[in-house]
C-alpha positions in Angstrom: -35.7 98.7 -33.3 -37.8 98.1 -30.2 -41.3 96.7 -30.6 -40.8 95.1 -34.1 -40.7 91.5 -33.0 -38.2 88.9 -34.0 -36.4 89.7 -37.3 -33.4 88.3 -39.2 -31.4 90.6 -41.5 -29.1 89.4 -44.3 -29.2 87.1 -47.3 -32.4 85.4 -46.1 -34.4 88.1 -44.3 -37.3 87.0 -42.1 -39.7 88.7 -39.8 -42.3 87.0 -37.5 -45.5 88.6 -38.7 -48.1 87.3 -36.3 -46.7 88.9 -33.1 -49.6 90.8 -31.4 -47.7 92.0 -28.4 -44.1 91.8 -27.1 -43.4 89.1 -24.5 -42.4 91.7 -21.9 -45.8 93.4 -22.3 -47.7 90.1 -22.0 -45.8 89.3 -18.8 -46.9 92.7 -17.4 -50.5 92.1 -18.5 -50.5 88.8 -16.7 -49.0 90.3 -13.5 -51.4 93.3 -13.4 -54.4 91.0 -14.1 -53.4 88.8 -11.1 -52.9 91.9 -8.9 -56.4 93.2 -9.7 -57.9 89.7 -8.9 -56.0 89.6 -5.6 -54.0 86.5 -6.8 -50.3 85.8 -6.4 -48.0 85.3 -9.4 -45.3 83.0 -8.3 -42.6 82.4 -11.0 -40.1 81.1 -8.4 -39.9 77.6 -9.8 -39.6 78.7 -13.4 -36.9 81.3 -12.4 -35.0 78.7 -10.4 -35.1 76.2 -13.2 -33.9 78.8 -15.8 -31.1 80.0 -13.5 -29.9 76.4 -13.0 -30.1 75.8 -16.7 -27.8 78.8 -17.3 -25.4 77.6 -14.6 -25.4 74.1 -16.2 -24.6 75.7 -19.6 -21.6 77.5 -18.0 -20.4 74.3 -16.3 -20.7 72.3 -19.6 -18.9 75.0 -21.6 -16.1 75.3 -19.1 -15.6 71.5 -18.6 -16.5 70.2 -22.1 -18.8 67.7 -20.4 -22.5 67.0 -20.4 -23.9 68.2 -17.1 -27.1 66.8 -15.6 -29.5 68.5 -13.2 -28.3 66.2 -10.5 -24.6 66.9 -11.2 -25.2 70.7 -11.0 -27.3 70.4 -7.9 -24.6 68.3 -6.1 -21.7 70.3 -7.5 -19.2 71.6 -4.9 -18.0 74.4 -7.2 -17.6 77.8 -5.4 -17.5 80.9 -7.6 -17.7 83.5 -4.7 -15.3 83.8 -1.8 -16.5 82.9 1.6 -15.9 86.4 3.0 -16.7 89.4 0.8 -16.0 93.1 1.5 -16.4 96.2 -0.6 -12.7 96.9 -0.7 -11.3 93.4 -1.4 -9.4 92.4 -4.5 -11.0 89.4 -6.1 -8.5 86.8 -7.4 -8.7 86.0 -11.1 -9.9 82.4 -11.7 -7.7 80.3 -14.0 -9.0 80.3 -17.6 -11.3 77.4 -18.3 -10.3 75.0 -21.0 -13.1 72.6 -22.2 -12.0 69.1 -21.7 -9.2 70.0 -19.3 -11.1 72.0 -16.6 -12.4 69.6 -14.0 -16.0 69.4 -13.0 -16.2 69.9 -9.2 
């Protein structure tokens, strides 16, 4: 159910009871407040860090290795072909096997 906050169902049910507003609404409140004040909201660094963390998680899951920020930033892995077109057929990548798939 939307708007009910975090909840766990099952043998040990739990609900966060001190949620005043949903995070999505709080984010909008912050943005609209900044707009009214003529200020810029720049989440670029946070978004870049969270995106890299997700990429690192994929790399770690695929290779079975610990992946550092430096490794990820210096990786030579390419997940998108050099030339893209609307009608092209994308090749299927080989299935990743943790511990066997090499870190590039």
